[in-house]
C-alpha positions as CSV (number, residue, x, y, z in Angstrom):
1,M,0.3,0.2,0.2
2,K,1.1,3.7,-0.8
3,H,2.3,5.9,1.2
4,G,0.2,10.0,1.9
5,K,-2.4,9.0,0.2
6,A,-6.3,10.2,0.0
7,T,-7.9,8.5,2.6
8,G,-11.3,6.7,1.1
9,P,-14.9,7.3,2.4
10,D,-13.7,6.0,5.7
11,N,-11.1,8.3,6.4
12,I,-8.8,5.5,7.7
13,S,-5.4,5.9,5.9
14,V,-2.4,3.3,5.5
15,E,0.0,4.7,8.1
16,L,-3.2,4.6,10.6
17,I,-3.4,0.8,10.3
18,E,0.3,0.5,9.7
19,A,0.6,2.4,13.5
20,L,-1.8,-0.7,14.9
21,E,0.7,-3.2,14.6
22,D,-0.3,-6.5,16.4
23,F,-3.2,-4.6,18.2
24,G,-4.7,-3.7,15.2
25,I,-4.2,-7.4,13.3
26,G,-6.2,-9.2,16.5
27,K,-8.9,-7.3,15.9
28,V,-9.6,-7.1,12.3
29,T,-8.5,-10.9,12.4
30,H,-11.3,-11.2,15.1
31,L,-13.7,-9.7,12.7
32,L,-13.4,-12.3,9.7
33,N,-12.9,-15.1,11.5
34,E,-17.0,-13.7,13.5
35,I,-17.8,-13.0,9.2
36,Y,-16.8,-16.5,8.4
37,D,-18.6,-18.5,11.6
38,T,-22.0,-16.7,11.6
39,G,-21.9,-15.7,7.7
40,Q,-23.4,-12.8,7.9
41,I,-21.7,-9.2,6.8
42,P,-22.5,-5.8,8.6
43,T,-23.9,-3.4,6.7
44,D,-21.4,-1.4,6.8
45,L,-18.6,-3.2,5.0
46,S,-21.2,-4.3,2.4
47,K,-22.1,-1.0,1.1
48,S,-19.4,0.5,-1.7
49,T,-19.1,3.9,-3.0
50,L,-18.3,4.1,-6.8
51,I,-16.8,7.5,-8.2
52,A,-16.5,7.5,-12.1
53,S,-13.5,10.1,-13.3
54,P,-14.2,11.9,-16.5
55,K,-12.4,10.3,-19.2
56,K,-9.9,12.5,-20.9
57,P,-11.2,13.8,-24.0
58,D,-8.9,11.6,-27.0
59,I,-9.6,8.8,-25.2
60,L,-11.9,6.9,-28.0
61,A,-9.0,8.7,-30.4
62,A,-6.6,6.7,-28.6
63,V,-8.0,3.1,-28.2
64,K,-8.7,3.6,-31.8
65,D,-4.9,4.6,-32.9
66,R,-3.9,1.4,-31.4
67,D,-6.4,-0.6,-32.7
68,L,-5.1,0.8,-36.2
69,W,-1.6,0.2,-35.4
70,R,-2.7,-3.2,-34.3
71,D,-4.0,-4.0,-37.3
72,M,-1.9,-3.1,-39.7
73,I,1.2,-4.8,-37.6
74,A,-1.0,-8.3,-38.4
75,N,-1.7,-7.7,-41.4
76,A,2.2,-7.0,-42.3
77,Y,3.2,-9.4,-40.6
78,K,0.7,-12.1,-42.3
79,Q,1.6,-10.5,-45.9
80,G,5.5,-11.3,-44.3
81,A,5.1,-14.8,-43.6
């Protein structure tokens, strides 16, 4: 995990998780074992947030160019073989 990155909606940073050391590992292990034993996932953990990031304006052109180059190389290879 990378350090210095922005936290998610839970506001928990990588540095905080690492600072918990054995205590944190014990608590997380207990929580995961409880979930496994009961088969019930807490509602907090079953929710997620999807944030769509805007695409670059020329991304479709870049994909088309990539596909065009791939096709040109494949055709040249077939003709040379």
